[in-house]
N, C-alpha and C positions, 0 to 999 in steps of 0.2 A: 200720661195725663195731658189732656188737651189744654193749651194755653188759651184763656178767654180773650175775646177781642176787646180792644179799647174803643172808646167813643170820644168824639170831640164835643164841644159845647152845643152843637146843633143836633147831636144824636146820631151822626153818621159814623160809620166804622172808620177807624184809623189803622193804618197798616205800617209796618216797618219799612225802612228804605228799600229793602229788597222787593217789596210788594207795592210800593207807592205808585199811584197813577200820576203821571206828569203830562204837561202840555194840554192838548184839547181833551184828553181822556179824563183829566181832573175836573172838567166842567160838566161831565155827564151827570144825569140824575143819580141821587144816592142809591136808588134801588138797582141801577144798571151797573154800578162800578164793580161789585163782586163778580159779575159775569164777564166783564171786560178783563178782569184779572184772571178768571178761570180759563179764558181763551188766550191769555198771555198777550193781549193787544198792547200792553205796556212794554213788551219786549219783542219788537218786530224782527229782531235778528233771526229768530227761528223761522219766520215766514220766508225771509229771503233765502235762508239756507235750504228750505224745501222747494222754493220756486226756481232758484237758479239751475238746479239739475234738469228741470223740465225744459228751460230755455236752452241749456247746453245741448241736450239731446235733439231738440228740434233743429238748432243751427248746425249741429254735427251732420245730420242726415240731409241737409240742404247744401252741403259743400259741392256736390257734383252738379246740381242743377240750378243753384241760386235760390234766393228767397222769393216768396209769393206775397202779394198784398194781403192775402188771407192769413198769413202768418202773424200779422199784427193782431188779428182777432184771436188766434190761438194763444198768443202771449198774454192777452188780457184774461182769457178764460183760465189759463194756467195759474195766473196770480190769484184769481178768486178761489179756485180750487185749493191752492196751496194755503191760503189764509184760513179757509174753513176747515180743511183737513188737519192743519196744524193745530187749530183751536180745538177740534174734536179730539185729537190725540192727547193734547195737554189735559183736557177735561177728563178723559178716560184714565190718564196717568194719575191725576189727582184723586179720582175715585178709588183706584186700587191702592194708592200709596198714602191714603189719609192717615193711617195709624203711624207710618214712618214719619210723615211730615210733622205730625204733632210733637215728635220727640226731637226735632232738629230746630235750633234757634232761628235759622234763616228762613225756614218754611212753616214755622208753627202758626203764623197768622195768615196763612193762605185761606181762601174763602171757605173750604170744607172743614179743615181742622179747627178754624176759628169760630165756626157756627154761622158765618155770614150767609152761607148757602147750604141747604140740607142735601143729603145724598140723593133724595128723590128729585129735587130741583136740578141737581147737577145732571142726572140722567135725562131729564126733559130737555135741558139745554144741549146736551150731547146729541139727542135726536134732532133738534132743530138745526144744528150745524151740519149733521149728516144729510138732512133734507136739502140744504143748499148745495152741498157737494154732489148729491144725486142729480140735481138739475145740470150741473157742469158735466157730470159723467154722461148724461143722455146726449149732450151736444158733441161728444167726441166721436171720431170715426170708429168703425167696428173693431179693428185690431187694437186700437188704443183703449176701447172699453174693456175688452178681455184682459189686457195687460194691467189696467188699473185695478180690476177686481182681484187679481192675484196678489196684490199688495196687502189686502185686508188681514190675512193671517199674521203677517209680519207686524202690522200695527197693533193687533190685539194681543200678541204675545210679548211685545217689547217690555211693558212694565214689570213682567215677571222675570225677565232675563237677569236682572241684577241680583236676584235671590238665589239663582242656581248656577251662575257662571261668573268668572272674573272678567269676562269679555262682553259686557252689555253694550259697550261702545261699538263693537264689531256688528252686533245685531242692529244697532241704530244706523250704522253705515249702510247696511243692506236695505233698511227701511226708508231712510231719508232720501236716498239717491235713486229710488225706484222711478222717480220722475224722468230720469234719463231714458228709461225704456219706454215710458208713456210718450215722451216728446218724440222719440225716434219712430215709434209706431204711428204717431200722428203725421209725421212727415212722409214716411214710406214704409220701410221694413226694419226689423231689429236684426242687424247683421253682426258678424263676428267682431268687428272693431267697436261696435256699440257696447258689447259685453266687456271688452277690455277697458273702455272708458268708464263703464259702470263700476267695475271693481277698483279702478284707480280712484274714483271719487269716494268709494266706500273707505279706502285707506285714509283719505283726507279726513273723513268724518271721525275715524278713530283718533286721529291726531288732534282735531280741534275739540272733540268732546272729552278727551283725556285732559286737555288744558282746562276746560270748564270744570271738570270734576276735582281739580286741585283745590277748589274752594271748600269742598265738603269732605276732605279726606278724614279729618278728625271725627266729625259727626258720623260719617259712614262707618268708621271703625267701631264706634260705640254701639250703633244699632244693628251692625252686621250686614250692611249693604256693601256689595262688592263692586269694584270698578277697576279699570286699567290704571287709574291714577294710584290706587292703593297697591295694585299688583306690581307696578314698575318702581314704586318707592322713590328713592332719591334720584333715580335715573329717568324719571317720568318725562322731563323736558327733552333730554337727549333722545330717548326712544320715540317721543312724539315727532321729533325732526326726522328720524329714520322713516317714519310712516309718511311724512311729507315727501321725502326723497322717492319712496316707492310710488306714491300717488303721482308725482311729476313724471316719473319714468313711464308709467302706464298711460298717462294722458298723452305724452309725447309719442308713444308707440301707437296708440289709437289714431292720433293725428296723422302719423306717417302712413298707416294702413288705409286711411280714408282720404289720402291725397290732400291734406290741409295745407301743405306747402310750408313756406318760410313763416307765414303768419301763425300757423298752428304751432310750429316749433318755438317761436317767440312767446306765444301764450303759455306754453309749458315752462319755459325758462322764467318768465315773469312770476308764475305761480310758485316755482321753487325758491326764487329770491324772496318772495313774500314769506314763505315758510322759514327761511333763514332769519329774516327780520324778527319774526315771532320768537324764535329760539333765543336770539340775542337779547330781546326785550325781557323775556322771562328770566334769563340768566342774571340780568342786572337789576330787575325790579322785583324778582321773587314772586311768590304766590299772590302778592297784593296786586300784581299786574295781570293776573290770570283772566279776569273778566274783560278787561280792555282788549287783551290779545285775542280772546275768543270772539268778541264782536268784530274784530278786524277781518275775520274770515269771510265776511260778506264781500270784501274787496278781493280776496283771493279767488273766490268763485266768480266774481265779476270779471276778473282778468281772463279766465278761461272762456266765459260766455262771450265777452266782447271779441276775443281773438277769433273764435269760430264764426261769429256773426260777420266780422270784417272779411274773413276768408271766404265766406259764402257770397259776399257782395263783390269782392274784388278777385277776378280770376288770376291764377298764378301765371306770371309771364313766362313765355317760352325761353329755355336756357340759351344763352348767347355763346358763340364760339368764334375763335379767330381762324379756324380751319374751314375751308370750303367743303361742303358736303356734296355727295354725288347727287346730281339732279335726276329725279325719278319722274317718269311720265305716268300720270295717274291712269289706271286702267279704265277702259270704256265699260260702263255698266249697262247691260242690256235691260230694257224696260220690262221684258218678259222672256220666259223660256218655254219652248214647246215641249209637250209631253205626248206619249202615245195616246191613241183614241181621241185625238182632237182636244186634249186638255192642255192647259198652260198655267204657269205660275207667274203672276205679275209682281213686280217689285214695288214696294210701298214708297211713295215719294219721300225724299229726304226732308226731315223736319226743318222748318224755317228757324232762323235765330230767334231766341226767346228774350223778351224783356218782361219786366214785371207785369204791366198791364196787358200786353199782347198775349202772354201766356195764360192769364186768367180768362181772357176773352175766348181763346181757343178751347180751353177746358169747358167753359159754359156752352159753347156751340156743340161740342162733342156730347155733352150731357143731353142736349135737346135733339140729338140725332142729326145734326147738320155737319157737313164736311168743311172744316176750316180751310182746306187747301183747294176747294173748288174755285174754278175761274169764272163760272157762270152762276148767276143768281138761281136759287131753287125755284122750281115751278110753283105758280100760284095755285092754291087749293080752293 
């Protein structure tokens, strides 16, 4: 039975604390508020947890060559895409789960089960959000476009995972962290270390979404919804920390394989320490602290993202030793090599040291067909 919505004196919908709009969202026109709730704009944590993997993937693949000024634009574009795709995912989830939500006290007054938004209106709002996401998708590089498209089946199937498996959190991990692959494809290529990083962050999602699901264990048991929080039972907090350990291990391994250096190792260590803090907080505060601990995972992801960004900006110093190494004379490189029949192979000039602005200028010249290493100005046309 659907719980009817309440109204205040002005006739606007009133929602429980779980669904209340706070801050500037509370000043939105009454007709807009249910849609803001449908997109979960009142809970920006999900946006950050979807956005940070994109930023991590981009920074991770910039470790070898450094950051570009254009990466600032990619970062903004990723945020817009994360906000709209997360809103679209939540809208789709509420459409498919409307019968379940009506039976759970915490979700009974969400826009669809409360009647504030009809199913038809929710579908139209879903299409509008997907339209904005499509504009972001059009602006991505070719490889990133294809990679982003491959995530759509994961997004579409996720709401049904909790009905057929005890591991919907694992499916969410594969879905929410797909941005790592999109960010890497935007920077260059999706390499082996990127996949290691992707699965590491997927383990992290299992950990934090298990913590989030602790709030609904009793209601989920009554309506038959499965989750790792129910599967792990009394050991849910301990097993979640084991997933944190696994995530930190894979993040550290990916950082090592991609030459992230000491900064990458410190980022993985900081991530693990944050997971330990989460476990200790849950042990002392119980399930009442679950929501606060879940939200703190924005900082856990921020530690990894910041670590890789700094590692991309600051080159790893050469190792120092007290022993004198053998002095080697660099070989003389020939500018060209003669071949039979009058052919020859010319050596490409060594690339000049890159800095942010110089590298972007060189790329722009190459796109226009100009040689950035030419010593003489091009002939006038």
